[in-house]
C-alpha positions as CSV (number, residue, x, y, z in Angstrom):
1,M,43.3,35.4,-154.8
2,K,41.0,37.8,-153.8
3,R,38.4,35.4,-153.2
4,C,41.3,33.3,-151.1
5,H,41.2,35.9,-149.1
6,Q,37.9,36.0,-148.5
7,T,37.3,33.0,-147.4
8,Y,40.6,33.4,-145.1
9,V,38.5,36.5,-143.0
10,M,35.5,34.6,-142.9
11,F,36.9,31.6,-141.6
12,L,38.8,34.0,-139.0
13,R,35.3,35.8,-138.5
14,S,33.9,31.8,-137.5
15,L,36.9,31.3,-135.2
16,A,36.5,34.4,-133.4
17,L,32.9,33.6,-133.1
18,A,33.3,29.8,-131.5
19,L,35.8,31.6,-128.8
20,A,33.4,33.7,-127.9
21,V,31.0,31.5,-127.3
22,I,33.1,29.0,-125.5
23,L,34.4,31.6,-123.2
24,T,30.9,33.1,-123.1
25,S,30.2,29.7,-121.7
26,S,33.2,29.3,-119.1
27,C,32.4,32.7,-117.4
28,A,29.0,31.2,-117.0
29,V,30.0,28.4,-115.4
30,L,32.7,30.6,-113.4
31,D,29.6,32.6,-112.4
32,A,27.9,29.9,-111.0
33,L,30.5,28.5,-109.3
34,N,31.0,31.6,-107.4
35,A,27.7,32.1,-107.1
36,T,27.5,29.2,-105.1
37,P,29.1,30.1,-101.4
38,T,31.1,26.8,-100.3
39,P,30.0,25.9,-96.4
40,S,32.5,26.7,-94.2
41,P,33.7,23.9,-92.0
42,V,31.3,23.5,-88.6
43,A,33.6,24.8,-85.2
44,A,33.4,22.1,-82.7
45,P,31.2,23.2,-79.3
46,P,33.5,25.0,-76.6
47,T,34.6,22.2,-73.9
48,L,33.0,23.4,-70.4
49,T,35.2,23.4,-68.2
50,P,33.0,22.3,-64.7
51,T,33.2,24.8,-61.8
52,I,34.3,23.4,-58.1
53,V,32.0,25.0,-55.2
54,W,34.0,24.9,-52.5
55,F,31.3,25.8,-50.3
56,P,28.0,24.6,-51.1
57,P,25.2,26.3,-49.5
58,S,23.4,24.5,-46.8
59,A,19.7,23.4,-47.1
60,T,17.7,25.8,-45.5
61,P,15.5,23.5,-43.0
62,S,11.5,24.4,-43.5
63,L,10.1,25.5,-40.4
64,G,7.7,22.8,-38.8
65,A,5.7,22.4,-35.5
66,A,7.8,23.4,-32.5
67,A,8.3,20.5,-30.5
68,T,6.5,20.1,-27.3
69,P,8.4,19.5,-24.2
70,K,7.9,16.6,-22.1
71,P,7.7,17.2,-18.5
72,P,10.4,16.0,-16.2
73,T,10.8,12.5,-15.0
74,P,9.9,12.8,-11.1
75,E,12.4,11.8,-8.8
76,M,11.5,8.3,-7.5
77,R,14.2,8.4,-4.7
78,P,13.3,12.0,-3.0
79,G,14.6,12.8,0.3
80,I,17.5,10.7,0.5
81,G,20.1,12.4,3.1
82,S,23.3,11.3,4.4
83,T,24.9,7.7,4.9
84,T,24.0,6.0,7.9
85,L,25.5,3.0,7.9
86,T,28.1,1.1,5.7
87,D,28.8,-2.6,5.9
88,D,31.6,-4.2,4.4
89,F,30.9,-7.8,5.7
90,S,33.8,-7.7,7.8
91,D,32.3,-8.6,11.1
92,P,30.5,-12.3,11.5
93,S,28.8,-11.5,14.7
94,L,27.0,-8.5,13.0
95,W,24.7,-11.0,11.2
96,D,22.9,-14.2,11.6
97,I,25.2,-16.9,10.4
98,A,23.8,-20.7,10.2
99,T,25.0,-23.9,8.5
100,S,22.7,-27.1,8.0
101,D,21.7,-29.9,5.6
102,Q,19.2,-27.5,4.1
103,G,21.6,-24.3,3.5
104,S,24.1,-21.9,4.9
105,A,24.5,-18.3,5.7
106,E,28.6,-17.8,5.9
107,I,30.7,-14.6,6.0
108,N,33.9,-15.1,3.6
109,D,36.3,-12.6,2.0
110,R,33.8,-10.0,3.0
111,R,31.2,-11.1,1.5
112,L,28.0,-12.9,2.9
113,I,27.0,-15.9,0.9
114,L,23.7,-17.7,1.3
115,S,22.9,-21.2,-0.1
116,A,19.7,-23.3,-0.3
117,Q,19.6,-26.5,-1.1
118,S,16.6,-28.3,-3.4
119,K,13.2,-26.2,-2.9
120,A,14.6,-24.6,0.7
121,Y,14.8,-21.3,2.1
122,M,17.2,-19.3,3.9
123,L,17.5,-16.0,5.3
124,S,20.0,-13.8,7.2
125,L,19.2,-10.5,9.3
126,R,21.3,-7.9,10.3
127,D,21.8,-7.6,14.1
128,D,20.8,-4.4,16.2
129,L,19.7,-2.3,13.6
130,T,16.1,-0.9,13.4
131,A,15.2,1.5,10.8
132,D,12.2,3.2,9.6
133,N,12.8,5.8,6.6
134,Y,16.1,4.9,4.7
135,Y,17.1,4.0,1.1
136,A,19.0,0.4,1.4
137,E,21.2,-0.6,-1.2
138,I,23.3,-4.0,-1.8
139,T,25.2,-5.7,-4.2
140,A,24.0,-9.3,-5.1
141,R,26.4,-11.7,-7.5
142,P,24.3,-15.1,-8.4
143,G,26.7,-18.1,-8.6
144,L,24.1,-20.7,-8.8
145,C,20.7,-20.0,-9.7
146,R,18.4,-21.8,-12.1
147,D,14.6,-20.3,-13.6
148,G,12.2,-19.9,-10.7
149,D,15.0,-19.8,-8.0
150,S,14.5,-16.2,-6.6
151,Y,17.5,-14.1,-4.3
152,G,16.9,-10.5,-2.3
153,M,16.7,-8.4,-0.1
154,L,14.7,-8.1,3.3
155,V,13.3,-5.1,5.2
156,R,11.5,-3.4,8.0
157,A,12.2,-7.1,9.2
158,N,12.1,-8.7,12.5
159,A,12.2,-12.9,13.2
160,V,8.8,-13.6,12.0
161,A,7.3,-10.6,9.8
162,Y,9.1,-8.9,6.7
163,Y,8.9,-6.8,3.5
164,R,10.4,-9.4,0.8
165,F,11.7,-8.1,-2.2
166,S,12.6,-11.1,-4.9
167,L,14.4,-11.1,-8.5
168,S,14.0,-14.9,-9.8
169,C,16.9,-15.6,-12.3
170,D,14.2,-16.0,-15.1
171,G,14.0,-12.3,-15.0
172,N,11.2,-10.9,-12.9
173,V,11.0,-9.2,-9.9
174,F,8.2,-9.2,-7.6
175,A,7.7,-8.0,-3.8
176,E,5.6,-10.1,-0.9
177,R,4.7,-9.7,3.0
178,I,5.9,-12.6,5.3
179,S,4.1,-12.7,8.5
180,V,4.4,-15.9,10.6
181,G,5.0,-17.8,7.8
182,K,2.0,-16.6,5.8
183,R,2.5,-14.9,2.7
184,E,1.0,-12.1,0.9
185,V,1.5,-11.3,-2.8
186,L,1.8,-7.2,-2.7
187,Q,3.6,-7.1,-6.4
188,T,2.7,-10.1,-9.1
189,P,5.9,-10.7,-11.0
190,L,7.0,-7.9,-13.9
191,P,10.1,-8.7,-16.4
192,S,13.1,-6.7,-15.8
193,G,16.3,-6.3,-17.9
194,D,18.1,-5.4,-14.7
195,V,17.7,-8.8,-13.1
196,P,20.5,-11.3,-14.3
197,R,19.3,-13.9,-16.5
198,G,20.7,-17.1,-14.3
199,A,24.6,-16.9,-13.1
200,P,27.2,-15.8,-12.4
201,G,26.0,-11.9,-12.5
202,E,26.0,-9.0,-10.3
203,V,23.0,-6.4,-9.6
204,R,22.4,-3.8,-7.2
205,V,19.3,-4.0,-5.5
206,G,17.9,-0.8,-3.5
207,V,15.0,0.0,-1.3
208,W,13.3,3.4,-0.7
209,A,11.3,3.3,2.1
210,S,8.9,6.1,3.2
211,G,6.2,6.0,5.5
212,S,3.6,3.3,3.9
213,T,5.5,3.4,0.4
214,L,8.5,1.3,-0.5
215,R,10.0,1.2,-3.9
216,L,12.3,-1.2,-5.4
217,F,15.6,-0.3,-7.6
218,L,18.1,-2.2,-9.7
219,N,21.2,-1.0,-10.6
220,G,19.6,2.5,-9.7
221,R,16.3,2.2,-11.7
222,Y,13.1,2.4,-10.7
223,Q,11.3,-0.8,-11.0
224,F,7.6,-0.7,-8.9
225,E,6.4,0.4,-5.8
226,I,4.3,-1.2,-3.2
227,N,2.1,0.6,-0.3
228,N,1.4,-1.1,2.8
229,R,1.6,-0.1,6.7
230,S,1.8,-3.4,8.1
231,H,5.8,-3.2,9.3
232,P,6.8,0.3,9.8
233,S,10.3,-0.4,10.8
234,G,12.9,-2.8,11.4
235,T,16.4,-4.4,10.2
236,I,17.9,-5.1,6.8
237,G,18.0,-8.9,5.2
238,V,19.0,-10.9,2.6
239,F,17.8,-14.7,1.3
240,V,18.0,-17.1,-1.5
241,N,15.2,-20.0,-2.3
242,S,15.4,-22.6,-4.1
243,A,12.2,-23.2,-6.6
244,G,13.5,-26.7,-8.3
245,E,15.6,-29.8,-8.0
246,S,19.4,-27.6,-8.0
247,P,20.6,-25.6,-4.9
248,V,21.0,-22.2,-5.3
249,V,23.7,-20.0,-3.7
250,V,24.5,-15.7,-4.3
251,A,27.2,-13.4,-2.8
252,F,26.0,-10.4,-1.5
253,S,28.3,-7.4,-0.1
254,R,28.2,-3.3,0.3
255,L,25.4,-2.7,2.0
256,I,24.9,1.1,2.5
257,L,21.7,2.8,4.3
258,Q,21.3,6.4,3.5
259,E,18.5,8.8,5.5
260,V,15.1,9.6,3.6
261,V,14.3,12.8,5.4
262,D,11.0,15.1,4.6
263,S,10.4,12.7,1.5
264,V,6.9,13.7,-0.5
265,S,5.2,10.6,-2.4
266,T,5.5,11.4,-6.2
267,S,3.5,9.9,-8.9
268,T,3.8,6.5,-9.8
269,P,4.8,5.6,-13.5
270,K,4.3,2.2,-14.7
271,P,7.0,0.4,-14.6
């Protein structure tokens, strides 16, 4: 009986020792688990709300070289004074009127209408007018005009001599002096954007005359100038000239003459 009791005690001690080992191992495992920190979830980055700039700053310009001011355009029609004559072409007796197989000059509906047949020339001068220094302007409306056909204004004119400012239907301007049937070129043809190309069209033809200087203007824009002392004064006229096989027809209206006083010739720019 005593031996059984000792055996039972030894069994209990062995069981206790085994339990102690098991508990010790469990605690070690738990300690190891507790020693390793559990990673916390990574927080998502905050969403940035864009800031609206209601009044963005303007760019500051960098300082550069100051612009050089351009000299003023010279006045090409100096000394223009009061209006000395207006003509609405209501009186046929003031102009040379004629009709032939080669051409015609007639006044109709307050317009002076000139026509010339193939390779013919027609002009009309205003009667009872003699002027020297002035600015004259007339409106021309080509109704039939091709290629080298031309029309324009005659200034300081008489029956046999005058200055002729021409507009050709291919877009050029030029000037000549006519004296007793002889022609002297004073300005060779120059292209101009103010000349109507062909017909129909409309253009204001102006001539500024002072002393020996005469300047052509179209629609108020300067074209060129000539210098000649041959004809100091005379009347105003218009003309048409057919250069080809077809006729040319141009209507003129609204003639205005203004005096030029105390004019000073300005430097002439290139057209």
